[in-house]
C-alpha positions as CSV (number, residue, x, y, z in Angstrom):
1,M,-102.3,-51.5,-13.1
2,D,-100.6,-50.8,-9.8
3,S,-97.0,-49.8,-9.9
4,P,-94.7,-52.5,-8.6
5,C,-93.3,-50.2,-6.0
6,R,-96.6,-48.9,-4.8
7,I,-97.5,-49.6,-1.2
8,K,-100.8,-51.3,-0.9
9,R,-103.0,-49.9,1.9
10,K,-105.5,-51.9,3.8
11,P,-109.2,-50.9,3.4
12,L,-110.6,-48.5,5.8
13,P,-112.9,-50.0,8.4
14,N,-116.6,-49.0,8.5
15,D,-118.0,-46.6,11.0
16,T,-119.1,-49.2,13.4
17,S,-115.6,-50.7,13.7
18,R,-113.6,-47.6,13.3
19,N,-113.6,-46.6,16.9
20,S,-112.7,-50.0,18.1
21,S,-109.9,-50.3,15.7
22,M,-108.6,-46.9,16.7
23,N,-108.8,-47.5,20.4
24,T,-107.4,-50.9,20.4
25,S,-103.7,-51.5,19.9
26,T,-103.3,-55.1,18.9
27,P,-99.7,-56.4,19.1
28,L,-98.4,-57.9,15.9
29,P,-97.1,-61.3,16.0
30,Y,-93.2,-61.5,15.9
31,D,-91.6,-64.2,13.8
32,S,-87.9,-64.2,14.2
33,D,-87.5,-66.4,11.1
34,H,-89.3,-63.9,8.8
35,S,-87.7,-60.5,9.2
36,S,-89.6,-59.3,6.2
37,Q,-92.7,-59.1,8.3
38,T,-91.2,-56.7,10.8
39,L,-93.5,-53.9,11.8
40,I,-92.2,-50.6,10.8
41,S,-94.8,-48.7,12.8
42,E,-97.4,-50.2,15.0
43,N,-98.6,-47.2,16.9
44,L,-101.4,-45.2,15.4
45,S,-101.4,-41.5,15.4
46,M,-104.9,-40.1,16.0
47,L,-106.0,-37.0,14.2
48,T,-109.3,-35.2,15.1
49,H,-111.1,-33.3,12.4
50,D,-114.6,-31.9,12.8
51,G,-115.1,-34.2,15.8
52,V,-114.2,-37.3,13.7
53,T,-111.1,-39.2,14.7
54,T,-109.3,-40.8,11.7
55,P,-106.1,-42.7,11.6
56,A,-103.3,-40.6,10.3
57,L,-101.1,-43.6,9.6
58,M,-102.0,-47.2,9.2
59,P,-99.7,-50.1,10.0
60,V,-97.3,-50.8,7.2
61,Y,-95.4,-54.2,6.9
62,M,-92.3,-54.9,5.0
63,N,-94.0,-57.6,3.0
64,E,-96.2,-54.9,1.6
65,F,-93.2,-53.4,-0.3
66,Q,-93.6,-55.2,-3.5
67,G,-90.2,-55.5,-4.9
68,C,-89.1,-51.9,-4.1
69,E,-86.0,-53.0,-2.4
70,K,-84.9,-55.3,-5.2
71,Q,-85.4,-52.6,-7.8
72,H,-83.7,-49.8,-6.1
73,P,-81.3,-48.4,-8.6
74,D,-78.6,-47.3,-6.1
75,R,-78.3,-50.3,-3.8
76,P,-76.1,-53.2,-4.8
77,T,-77.2,-56.7,-4.6
78,S,-75.3,-59.7,-3.0
79,K,-75.6,-63.4,-3.5
80,F,-74.0,-64.2,-0.1
81,K,-75.1,-63.6,3.4
82,I,-72.8,-62.7,6.2
83,R,-73.3,-65.4,8.8
84,G,-71.3,-67.2,11.4
85,G,-69.2,-70.2,10.8
86,G,-66.4,-71.1,8.5
87,W,-62.6,-71.4,9.2
88,G,-61.3,-70.8,5.7
89,L,-59.2,-67.8,6.6
90,E,-57.6,-69.6,9.6
91,I,-56.9,-72.7,7.5
92,A,-55.2,-70.5,4.9
93,G,-53.1,-69.0,7.7
94,L,-52.0,-72.4,8.8
95,L,-51.1,-73.4,5.3
96,T,-49.1,-70.2,4.9
97,T,-47.2,-71.0,8.1
98,I,-46.4,-74.5,7.0
99,L,-45.3,-73.5,3.5
100,S,-43.1,-70.7,4.8
101,F,-41.5,-73.0,7.3
102,I,-40.8,-75.6,4.6
103,A,-39.4,-72.9,2.3
104,L,-37.1,-71.7,5.1
105,V,-35.8,-75.2,5.8
106,I,-35.2,-75.8,2.1
107,L,-33.4,-72.4,1.8
108,V,-31.1,-72.9,4.8
109,R,-30.2,-76.4,3.7
110,K,-29.3,-75.1,0.3
111,V,-27.1,-72.3,1.5
112,D,-25.4,-74.2,4.3
113,G,-21.7,-74.4,3.6
114,Q,-21.9,-72.3,0.5
115,L,-19.8,-69.2,-0.2
116,L,-21.5,-66.0,0.6
117,S,-20.3,-64.7,-2.8
118,S,-22.3,-67.5,-4.5
119,W,-25.6,-65.9,-3.2
120,K,-26.9,-64.1,-6.3
121,F,-30.4,-63.1,-5.1
122,F,-30.9,-59.3,-4.9
123,L,-31.9,-59.5,-1.3
124,P,-29.4,-60.7,1.3
125,V,-29.8,-64.1,3.0
126,N,-30.8,-62.6,6.3
127,T,-33.4,-60.5,4.7
128,V,-35.0,-63.5,3.0
129,V,-34.9,-65.4,6.3
130,S,-36.5,-62.5,8.0
131,V,-39.3,-62.3,5.5
132,L,-40.0,-66.1,5.8
133,S,-39.8,-65.8,9.6
134,I,-42.6,-63.1,9.5
135,S,-44.6,-65.3,7.1
136,I,-44.3,-68.1,9.7
137,K,-45.2,-66.4,12.9
138,T,-47.7,-63.8,11.7
139,P,-50.4,-66.1,10.3
140,L,-49.9,-68.6,13.2
141,A,-50.3,-65.7,15.7
142,F,-53.6,-64.7,13.9
143,V,-54.9,-68.3,14.0
144,V,-54.0,-68.8,17.6
145,G,-55.7,-65.6,18.6
146,A,-58.8,-66.6,16.8
147,C,-58.8,-69.9,18.6
148,I,-58.3,-68.2,21.9
149,G,-61.3,-66.1,21.1
150,Q,-63.3,-69.2,20.3
151,N,-62.2,-70.8,23.5
152,K,-64.1,-68.2,25.6
153,W,-67.4,-69.4,24.2
154,S,-66.4,-73.0,24.6
155,W,-65.3,-72.4,28.1
156,F,-68.5,-70.7,29.3
157,S,-70.7,-73.2,27.4
158,K,-69.3,-76.0,29.6
159,R,-69.2,-74.3,33.0
160,P,-70.1,-71.0,34.6
161,G,-67.5,-68.5,35.4
162,P,-66.9,-64.9,36.3
163,L,-67.2,-62.2,33.6
164,S,-63.5,-61.4,34.4
165,G,-62.6,-64.7,32.8
166,F,-64.6,-63.9,29.7
167,V,-62.8,-60.6,29.5
168,A,-59.4,-62.3,30.0
169,F,-60.1,-64.7,27.1
170,D,-61.2,-61.8,24.9
171,E,-58.1,-59.7,25.7
172,A,-55.8,-62.7,25.2
173,S,-57.1,-63.1,21.7
174,R,-55.9,-59.7,20.8
175,G,-52.2,-59.8,21.8
176,P,-49.4,-60.8,24.1
177,L,-50.4,-58.5,27.0
178,G,-53.8,-60.1,27.2
179,C,-52.1,-63.5,27.2
180,L,-50.4,-62.6,30.4
181,T,-53.7,-61.8,32.0
182,L,-55.2,-65.1,30.8
183,L,-52.2,-67.1,32.1
184,W,-52.7,-65.4,35.5
185,W,-56.4,-66.1,35.5
186,L,-56.0,-69.8,34.5
187,K,-52.8,-70.3,36.5
188,S,-51.6,-72.3,33.5
189,C,-53.8,-75.2,34.7
190,H,-55.9,-75.5,31.6
191,W,-55.0,-76.5,28.1
192,A,-56.3,-73.1,26.9
193,S,-53.2,-71.7,28.5
194,L,-51.2,-73.3,25.7
195,G,-52.5,-70.8,23.2
196,A,-51.4,-67.9,25.5
197,W,-47.9,-69.5,25.8
198,V,-47.7,-69.9,22.0
199,T,-48.6,-66.3,21.5
200,L,-45.9,-65.1,23.9
201,T,-43.2,-67.4,22.6
202,L,-43.9,-66.4,19.0
203,L,-42.2,-63.1,19.9
204,A,-38.9,-65.0,20.1
205,V,-39.3,-66.9,16.9
206,D,-37.8,-64.2,14.7
207,P,-34.6,-63.7,16.7
208,F,-34.0,-67.4,16.8
209,L,-34.5,-67.8,13.1
210,Q,-32.3,-64.9,12.4
211,A,-29.6,-66.6,14.5
212,V,-29.8,-69.7,12.3
213,I,-27.7,-68.0,9.7
214,M,-24.1,-67.5,10.7
215,Y,-21.1,-66.4,8.7
216,E,-17.7,-68.0,9.1
217,G,-14.5,-66.8,7.4
218,Q,-11.5,-69.0,6.5
219,L,-8.6,-69.1,4.2
220,D,-9.4,-71.1,1.0
221,S,-7.1,-72.0,-1.9
222,V,-7.7,-70.0,-5.1
223,S,-6.4,-70.6,-8.5
224,V,-3.5,-68.3,-9.5
225,S,-0.6,-68.6,-11.9
226,A,2.9,-69.7,-10.7
227,A,4.3,-66.2,-11.2
228,E,1.7,-64.8,-8.7
229,T,2.6,-67.3,-5.9
230,G,6.1,-68.4,-5.6
231,I,9.2,-68.3,-3.3
232,S,12.8,-68.4,-4.4
233,R,15.3,-71.0,-3.4
234,A,19.0,-71.6,-4.3
235,S,19.5,-74.7,-6.3
236,K,23.1,-73.9,-7.1
237,L,25.7,-71.3,-6.0
238,D,27.7,-69.6,-8.7
239,F,28.6,-66.0,-7.9
240,G,31.7,-63.8,-7.9
241,D,34.4,-63.8,-10.5
242,W,38.0,-64.6,-11.0
243,Y,40.6,-64.5,-13.8
244,Y,43.6,-66.8,-14.2
245,E,46.7,-64.7,-14.8
246,I,49.3,-67.4,-15.2
247,M,49.6,-71.1,-14.7
248,K,52.5,-72.2,-12.5
249,R,54.1,-75.6,-11.9
250,V,54.4,-75.8,-8.2
251,E,55.8,-78.3,-5.7
252,Y,54.3,-79.5,-2.5
253,R,56.1,-82.1,-0.3
254,G,58.2,-83.0,-3.3
255,I,55.2,-83.5,-5.5
256,F,54.9,-81.3,-8.6
257,G,51.6,-80.1,-10.0
258,V,50.0,-77.3,-12.1
259,M,48.2,-74.5,-10.3
260,G,46.8,-71.1,-11.4
261,I,47.4,-67.7,-10.0
262,C,44.0,-65.8,-10.0
263,E,42.7,-62.3,-9.4
264,M,39.6,-62.5,-7.2
265,Y,36.5,-60.3,-7.6
266,P,34.0,-61.1,-4.9
267,D,30.3,-60.5,-5.5
268,A,29.4,-57.0,-4.2
269,G,26.0,-58.0,-3.0
270,V,27.3,-61.0,-1.1
271,S,30.1,-58.8,0.5
272,A,27.7,-56.1,1.5
273,T,25.2,-58.7,2.9
274,T,28.0,-60.3,5.0
275,L,28.9,-57.1,6.7
276,M,25.2,-56.1,7.1
277,G,24.6,-59.4,8.9
278,F,27.1,-58.5,11.6
279,V,26.0,-54.9,12.3
280,N,23.9,-54.7,15.5
281,S,22.2,-58.0,14.8
282,S,22.5,-59.6,18.2
283,T,18.8,-58.9,18.9
284,A,17.3,-58.0,15.5
285,S,16.0,-60.6,13.2
286,P,16.8,-60.5,9.5
287,T,15.1,-57.5,7.9
288,Q,15.3,-58.9,4.4
289,P,13.3,-62.1,3.8
290,P,13.9,-64.2,0.7
291,L,12.2,-63.2,-2.5
292,F,8.6,-64.3,-2.7
293,T,5.3,-63.4,-4.4
294,C,1.9,-63.8,-2.9
295,R,-0.9,-61.9,-4.7
296,T,-3.5,-62.6,-2.1
297,G,-1.3,-61.9,0.9
298,N,-1.9,-65.5,2.3
299,C,-0.1,-68.4,0.7
300,T,1.2,-71.8,1.7
301,F,4.2,-73.5,0.1
302,P,5.1,-77.2,0.0
303,L,8.3,-78.4,1.6
304,Y,11.3,-77.2,-0.4
305,S,15.1,-77.4,-0.1
306,S,17.7,-74.8,-0.6
307,V,21.4,-74.5,-0.3
308,G,22.6,-71.7,1.9
309,M,24.8,-70.7,4.9
310,C,24.6,-72.0,8.4
311,S,26.4,-71.1,11.6
312,R,27.5,-72.7,14.9
313,C,29.3,-71.3,17.9
314,A,31.2,-72.8,20.8
315,D,32.9,-71.5,24.0
316,V,36.7,-71.8,23.9
317,S,37.5,-69.6,26.9
318,E,39.7,-72.4,28.3
319,H,42.2,-71.8,25.5
320,V,42.8,-68.2,26.3
321,V,46.4,-67.4,27.3
322,K,47.2,-64.5,29.7
323,E,50.5,-62.6,29.0
324,S,51.6,-60.0,31.6
325,R,54.3,-57.8,30.2
326,F,56.2,-54.5,30.7
327,G,57.1,-52.3,27.8
328,L,55.4,-50.6,24.9
329,P,52.0,-52.3,24.2
330,D,52.2,-52.2,20.4
331,E,52.9,-55.7,19.6
332,N,50.4,-56.5,16.8
333,P,50.0,-54.0,14.0
334,F,47.2,-56.1,12.3
335,T,44.6,-55.7,15.0
336,R,42.6,-52.7,16.2
337,A,42.2,-54.1,19.7
338,H,45.4,-52.5,21.0
339,G,47.0,-49.1,21.5
340,S,49.6,-48.0,18.9
341,D,50.5,-44.6,20.3
342,A,52.4,-45.6,23.5
343,V,55.6,-43.6,24.1
344,Q,56.7,-45.0,27.4
345,S,57.0,-48.4,28.9
346,M,54.2,-49.6,31.2
347,N,52.7,-52.7,32.7
348,Y,50.2,-54.2,30.3
349,T,48.4,-57.5,29.9
350,N,47.6,-59.5,26.7
351,Y,44.8,-62.0,26.5
352,V,45.6,-64.2,23.6
353,L,43.7,-67.0,21.8
354,P,46.4,-68.8,19.8
355,Y,45.6,-69.6,16.2
356,N,47.8,-70.8,13.4
357,S,46.9,-67.8,11.2
358,G,48.4,-64.7,9.9
359,R,46.6,-62.5,12.4
360,R,47.2,-63.0,16.1
361,L,44.0,-62.9,18.2
362,L,44.5,-60.8,21.4
363,L,43.2,-58.1,23.6
364,Q,45.8,-55.7,24.9
365,R,45.6,-52.9,27.5
366,N,47.6,-51.4,30.3
367,N,46.9,-52.6,33.8
368,G,44.3,-50.9,36.1
369,F,40.7,-49.9,35.9
370,S,39.1,-48.9,32.6
371,N,38.7,-45.2,33.6
372,L,42.4,-44.9,34.4
373,S,43.4,-46.5,31.1
374,R,45.2,-44.2,28.7
375,Y,42.8,-45.6,26.0
376,S,39.6,-44.9,28.0
377,G,38.5,-42.1,25.7
378,S,39.6,-43.7,22.4
379,R,37.5,-45.9,20.1
380,I,39.4,-49.1,20.7
381,P,37.2,-52.2,20.1
382,R,36.0,-54.2,23.1
383,V,36.5,-57.4,21.2
384,D,39.1,-58.9,18.8
385,V,38.5,-61.2,15.9
386,T,40.6,-63.4,13.6
387,S,39.6,-65.9,10.9
388,V,40.8,-69.3,9.8
389,Y,39.6,-71.4,6.8
390,Y,40.7,-74.9,7.6
391,P,38.8,-77.2,9.9
392,Q,42.0,-78.5,11.5
393,Q,42.9,-75.0,12.6
394,T,39.8,-74.6,14.7
395,Y,39.3,-75.7,18.3
396,S,35.7,-77.0,18.1
397,F,34.8,-77.6,14.4
398,Q,37.5,-79.9,13.0
399,D,34.8,-82.3,11.9
400,S,33.2,-79.7,9.5
401,S,33.4,-80.7,5.9
402,T,31.8,-77.6,4.5
403,L,33.6,-74.9,6.5
404,L,33.8,-71.5,4.8
405,A,35.4,-69.6,7.7
406,S,35.9,-69.9,11.4
407,F,36.0,-66.7,13.5
408,G,37.7,-66.6,16.9
409,I,36.4,-63.9,19.2
410,V,37.8,-62.7,22.5
411,S,35.8,-60.3,24.8
412,V,36.1,-58.8,28.3
413,D,33.7,-59.2,31.2
414,Q,31.4,-56.2,31.7
415,S,32.7,-55.6,35.2
416,Y,35.9,-54.1,33.7
417,W,34.0,-51.6,31.7
418,N,32.0,-50.7,34.8
419,N,35.3,-50.0,36.7
420,L,34.7,-52.9,39.1
421,T,37.6,-55.0,38.1
422,P,41.2,-54.0,36.9
423,W,42.3,-55.2,33.5
424,E,44.8,-57.7,34.8
425,D,42.2,-59.5,37.0
426,T,39.1,-59.3,34.7
427,N,37.5,-62.3,33.1
428,I,38.0,-63.0,29.4
429,Y,35.7,-64.9,27.2
430,A,36.6,-66.6,24.0
431,T,34.0,-67.8,21.4
432,E,34.5,-69.6,18.2
433,C,31.8,-69.3,15.5
434,V,31.8,-70.8,12.0
435,L,30.0,-70.1,8.8
436,E,29.6,-73.2,6.7
437,F,27.7,-74.2,3.6
438,C,24.6,-76.3,4.2
439,A,21.4,-77.6,2.6
440,Q,18.1,-77.1,4.4
441,V,14.5,-78.0,4.0
442,F,11.9,-75.3,4.8
443,Q,8.2,-75.0,5.4
444,A,7.0,-71.5,4.5
445,T,3.7,-69.7,4.8
446,V,2.6,-66.1,4.1
447,Q,0.0,-64.6,6.4
448,D,-1.2,-61.1,5.9
449,G,1.7,-60.4,3.6
450,I,4.3,-61.5,6.2
451,L,6.5,-64.5,5.3
452,Q,7.1,-67.1,8.0
453,E,9.8,-69.6,7.1
454,I,10.8,-72.5,9.4
455,A,13.7,-74.9,8.8
456,I,12.9,-78.6,9.3
457,P,15.5,-79.7,11.9
458,S,15.2,-83.4,11.0
459,A,16.5,-82.7,7.5
460,T,20.3,-83.3,7.4
461,F,22.8,-83.4,4.6
462,N,26.3,-84.7,3.8
463,R,29.1,-83.6,1.5
464,V,29.4,-85.9,-1.5
465,P,32.7,-87.7,-1.1
466,N,33.8,-87.5,-4.7
467,S,33.0,-83.8,-5.1
468,F,35.4,-80.8,-5.0
469,Q,38.2,-82.9,-6.4
470,P,41.2,-81.7,-8.5
471,T,40.5,-81.5,-12.2
472,A,44.1,-82.2,-13.3
473,W,45.7,-85.6,-12.7
474,E,49.0,-84.0,-11.8
475,T,47.4,-82.3,-8.7
476,K,45.7,-85.3,-7.2
477,E,48.8,-86.4,-5.4
478,I,49.2,-82.8,-4.1
479,M,45.6,-82.9,-2.9
480,K,46.2,-86.0,-0.9
481,G,49.1,-84.3,0.9
482,I,47.1,-81.2,1.5
483,E,44.2,-83.2,3.0
484,T,46.6,-85.1,5.2
485,D,48.0,-81.8,6.5
486,F,44.8,-79.7,6.6
487,G,41.9,-82.0,6.5
488,N,38.9,-81.8,4.1
489,S,39.4,-78.1,3.5
490,L,37.7,-75.7,1.1
491,G,40.2,-73.0,1.6
492,M,42.6,-71.4,-0.9
493,Y,46.2,-72.1,-0.7
494,D,48.5,-69.2,0.1
495,Q,52.2,-68.9,0.4
496,K,52.3,-69.0,4.2
497,S,50.4,-72.2,4.5
498,Y,51.7,-74.2,1.6
499,G,55.0,-72.6,0.5
500,V,53.6,-71.6,-2.9
501,L,52.8,-68.3,-4.5
502,P,50.0,-66.0,-3.2
503,G,46.7,-66.4,-5.0
504,V,47.5,-69.9,-6.2
505,V,44.4,-71.9,-6.8
506,L,44.2,-75.6,-7.1
507,S,41.5,-76.2,-9.8
508,R,38.6,-78.3,-8.5
509,S,35.2,-79.6,-9.5
510,D,32.0,-78.3,-7.8
511,L,31.3,-79.0,-4.2
512,Q,28.2,-81.1,-3.9
513,L,25.9,-81.5,-0.9
514,R,23.3,-84.2,-0.7
515,M,20.2,-84.4,1.5
516,N,20.0,-87.5,3.7
517,G,17.1,-89.8,3.1
518,D,16.6,-90.6,6.8
519,A,14.2,-87.7,7.2
520,K,10.6,-88.4,6.3
521,L,10.5,-85.9,3.5
522,P,8.9,-86.1,0.0
523,M,12.2,-86.7,-1.8
524,G,10.4,-87.7,-5.0
525,D,8.8,-84.2,-5.1
526,N,10.7,-81.8,-7.4
527,T,10.4,-79.1,-4.7
528,V,12.7,-81.1,-2.4
529,Q,16.0,-81.0,-4.3
530,T,18.5,-83.6,-3.1
531,V,21.8,-82.6,-4.6
532,F,23.2,-79.1,-4.7
533,N,26.3,-77.7,-6.5
534,I,28.6,-75.0,-5.2
535,T,31.2,-73.8,-7.6
536,Q,34.8,-73.3,-6.6
537,K,34.7,-69.7,-7.8
538,S,31.9,-69.0,-5.3
539,I,33.7,-70.5,-2.4
540,H,37.1,-68.8,-3.0
541,T,35.8,-65.3,-3.8
542,I,33.8,-65.1,-0.6
543,S,36.7,-66.6,1.4
544,Y,39.0,-64.0,-0.2
545,F,36.7,-61.2,0.9
546,L,36.5,-62.5,4.5
547,A,40.2,-62.8,4.8
548,Q,40.9,-59.2,4.0
549,N,42.1,-57.2,7.0
550,T,39.7,-54.4,6.3
551,T,36.8,-56.9,6.4
552,L,37.9,-58.2,9.7
553,D,38.2,-54.7,11.1
554,S,34.6,-54.0,10.1
555,I,33.5,-57.2,11.8
556,V,35.5,-56.3,14.9
557,Y,33.7,-53.0,15.4
558,S,30.3,-54.6,14.6
559,L,30.8,-57.4,17.1
560,S,31.8,-54.8,19.8
561,D,28.2,-53.9,20.0
562,S,26.9,-57.4,20.0
563,T,25.6,-59.0,23.2
564,D,24.9,-62.4,21.7
565,F,27.5,-63.7,19.2
566,L,25.4,-66.8,18.4
567,T,22.4,-64.7,17.4
568,T,24.6,-62.4,15.4
569,F,26.1,-65.2,13.4
570,Q,22.7,-66.8,12.8
571,T,21.5,-63.5,11.4
572,A,24.5,-63.2,9.2
573,A,24.1,-66.7,7.9
574,R,20.4,-66.2,7.2
575,L,21.0,-63.0,5.3
576,L,23.7,-64.7,3.2
577,S,21.3,-67.6,2.4
578,N,18.6,-65.1,1.3
579,R,21.2,-63.4,-0.9
580,F,22.2,-66.7,-2.5
581,R,18.5,-67.2,-3.4
582,E,18.4,-63.8,-5.1
583,L,21.5,-64.5,-7.1
584,D,20.2,-67.9,-8.3
585,D,16.8,-66.3,-8.9
586,N,18.2,-63.6,-11.1
587,K,20.1,-66.1,-13.2
588,N,16.9,-67.9,-14.0
589,N,15.0,-64.6,-14.7
590,R,12.2,-65.7,-12.4
591,S,10.4,-67.5,-15.2
592,S,7.5,-69.9,-14.3
593,T,9.7,-72.8,-15.4
594,S,12.8,-71.9,-13.5
595,S,14.2,-74.6,-11.3
596,N,14.6,-72.4,-8.2
597,L,11.0,-71.1,-8.0
598,V,8.8,-73.0,-5.7
599,T,5.1,-72.6,-6.6
600,G,2.7,-72.4,-3.7
601,T,-1.0,-72.2,-3.2
602,A,-2.6,-68.9,-2.8
603,E,-5.2,-68.5,-0.1
604,Q,-7.9,-65.9,0.1
605,W,-10.1,-65.0,3.0
606,V,-13.6,-66.1,2.1
607,T,-16.9,-66.1,4.0
608,Y,-19.1,-69.2,4.2
609,I,-22.7,-69.4,5.2
610,R,-23.2,-71.7,8.1
611,V,-26.5,-72.9,9.5
612,C,-26.7,-73.3,13.3
613,W,-29.4,-76.0,13.3
614,V,-29.7,-75.9,17.1
615,F,-31.6,-72.6,16.8
616,F,-34.3,-74.4,14.8
617,I,-35.3,-76.4,17.9
618,G,-37.1,-73.5,19.7
619,P,-39.2,-72.2,16.7
620,T,-40.1,-75.8,15.7
621,L,-41.4,-76.6,19.2
622,V,-43.4,-73.3,19.2
623,L,-44.9,-74.2,15.8
624,L,-45.8,-77.7,16.9
625,A,-47.4,-76.3,20.1
626,G,-49.4,-73.8,18.1
627,F,-50.7,-76.5,15.7
628,V,-51.7,-78.7,18.6
629,F,-53.5,-75.9,20.3
630,V,-55.3,-74.9,17.1
631,L,-56.4,-78.5,16.4
632,G,-57.6,-78.9,20.0
633,A,-59.6,-75.6,19.8
634,L,-61.2,-76.6,16.6
635,Y,-62.1,-80.1,17.9
636,D,-63.5,-78.6,21.1
637,S,-65.6,-76.1,19.2
638,H,-66.9,-78.8,16.9
639,S,-67.8,-81.2,19.7
640,Q,-70.0,-78.6,21.2
641,R,-71.6,-77.6,17.9
642,L,-70.5,-74.0,18.3
643,E,-70.4,-71.8,15.3
644,K,-67.2,-69.7,14.7
645,M,-67.6,-66.7,16.9
646,N,-64.1,-66.1,18.3
647,S,-63.7,-62.3,18.9
648,D,-66.2,-61.2,16.3
649,A,-68.0,-58.0,17.4
650,L,-71.2,-59.0,15.7
651,A,-71.2,-62.3,17.7
652,M,-70.7,-60.3,20.9
653,L,-73.7,-58.2,20.1
654,M,-75.8,-61.2,19.2
655,H,-74.8,-63.6,22.0
656,G,-73.8,-61.2,24.8
657,V,-75.4,-61.0,28.1
658,D,-79.2,-61.2,28.3
659,G,-81.5,-58.5,29.6
660,E,-81.6,-59.7,33.1
661,T,-77.8,-60.0,33.3
662,R,-77.4,-56.6,31.7
663,A,-79.7,-55.0,34.3
664,R,-77.7,-56.7,37.1
665,L,-74.5,-55.4,35.7
666,R,-75.9,-51.9,35.7
667,E,-77.0,-52.2,39.2
668,E,-73.6,-53.5,40.4
669,K,-72.0,-50.6,38.6
670,R,-74.3,-48.0,40.2
671,E,-73.6,-49.5,43.7
672,G,-69.8,-49.3,43.1
673,R,-69.3,-53.1,43.2
674,R,-67.2,-55.1,40.7
675,A,-69.5,-56.1,38.0
676,D,-66.9,-58.6,36.5
677,R,-67.4,-60.9,39.4
678,I,-70.8,-61.9,38.3
679,W,-70.8,-65.5,37.2
680,V,-72.3,-66.2,33.8
681,R,-72.7,-69.2,31.5
682,L,-73.4,-69.5,27.8
683,E,-76.9,-71.0,27.5
684,D,-79.1,-71.8,24.5
685,E,-82.3,-69.8,24.9
686,K,-85.4,-69.7,22.7
687,S,-84.0,-66.6,21.0
688,G,-80.5,-68.1,20.7
689,L,-77.2,-68.4,22.7
690,S,-76.6,-65.8,25.3
691,L,-74.7,-65.3,28.6
692,R,-76.9,-65.7,31.5
693,S,-76.0,-64.8,35.1
694,Q,-75.8,-67.6,37.6
695,E,-76.9,-67.2,41.2
């Protein structure tokens, strides 16, 4: 039995037909549909041996290999043939683009408005968006390129055109640079240009989608304990100390009553703060804010009220009296604003602001210019100050019901100190400033660790009429007489004013201040306290300190350097108010339940993810244009019954130019002419589709 791989040979012809069979070359029929009958060798090699010509090789056909190819041990077999047609890969690319775009929309809708800290995925949001962006544009670019490649076959199957157009289509299917060539060739006048535009605009899809995600920072409230976010306030004033030494039965206007003689011990912190407020504070703001805590550095507090100190100033220069005298200028031993070492008489001038107090307010110097004054080199203050403690003794504040102290200040015009005006002709200014107890409502915020506290100007207060009244019935009649003489005063009663012993104190109840209800404030809220108590001990100990001559001397030298008395007193009042808060805060030990601690809301800078939807418009339009182009290209190819060929190299080899066109191309090339100007058209020949030149 013959082997299955043995090649069968045809029988040798007889002698009569040998010569004819050797000398005649018969062409073998070619059947394009049966490749297995392809002739391997159709030429006969003639060998001569002893004068006899014999064929060295007989024709061998592929069908004469009986199963050798199938049973070759080293060659793999395949069930599928590689043939044209089929858009499965492109359809998969379109599905990938659609699913990626849907995933991106779902992602950005989910993260829009969310905290950046809530993103728990191991990749950042922008990285995920970038990955999805690539998944959107890359498959679509591949599909659009394939459809542009298919368009070149469709184009030339409908109409003839130059080979340069065929090349432009082919290059456009391979990248953006080729798309520019195609757009130039088509002049954007054919729908095939849409694919080129889509390819170019796909380059901008990724930047636009990256711009969709934005980050926005803002201050948000966070949950913290009351001890971590709070600001102090003074709900009651009770500081200083005093001790009753003896009780005396005294008489005023023929009325007898019982009063106590006390030793005063002012609070050291309040005393120091008072002086500190006057030192070089005409331009500087308070350097010591009220006590507050804000763990995050950014906090907001609700409206809150606090009792403190306020100030007012008024110009009283019209009350200054000029006294021209001759003699020794050493009239007032209680003020520093004069010379006390004169040994001879001279012309001098006093500028006096009359007050009914123990210390006369005046400025005293010898006549002439300042550089000729015998005191030009000495440290004599440029201002003089005195204090009174009863509203009726003031020029401008007799209506005050909470007056602590009124300070009269006289100062000289700067022209005298510049040697432009002699002393007797210079201008003198007089100012009256008061410190008075008050209740205020504040709005406070902390930004970057800096407290900003603003007083609400519409919040006003009044003194409670029945407060600060004598506690002993014997003294009520005396009180009526005192108020008749001195008004609604908070001051102590000394021997000079009342004809009683020094240090005598009329025992009283607490002074009470009440917030008015006319301001639109949340009075029902516990942060806006409506009634404040100030003990008599607090009022009299601080008054006692201000009345001391050494205290006034310190204030005199401090005000000599001030250029704005109003600002100076505002600073002093603000520092005193802050000190009052500290004192009340220490008494309550700063516990979370203390009545003076206002709990605020802590704010922390957080970052939110924001989606700028407007940047979705461009990529969405590009995707829609890409899908329209792809569907149009598929429909056009299907309507012409074209197989999928796009830019396949095998399709180019199978359906490229025919032999005649190839010869013409070579001729044009040899003659140096542009071969790409030859017009061709895709035609269906007997052997299949091919590009044929058109005359």
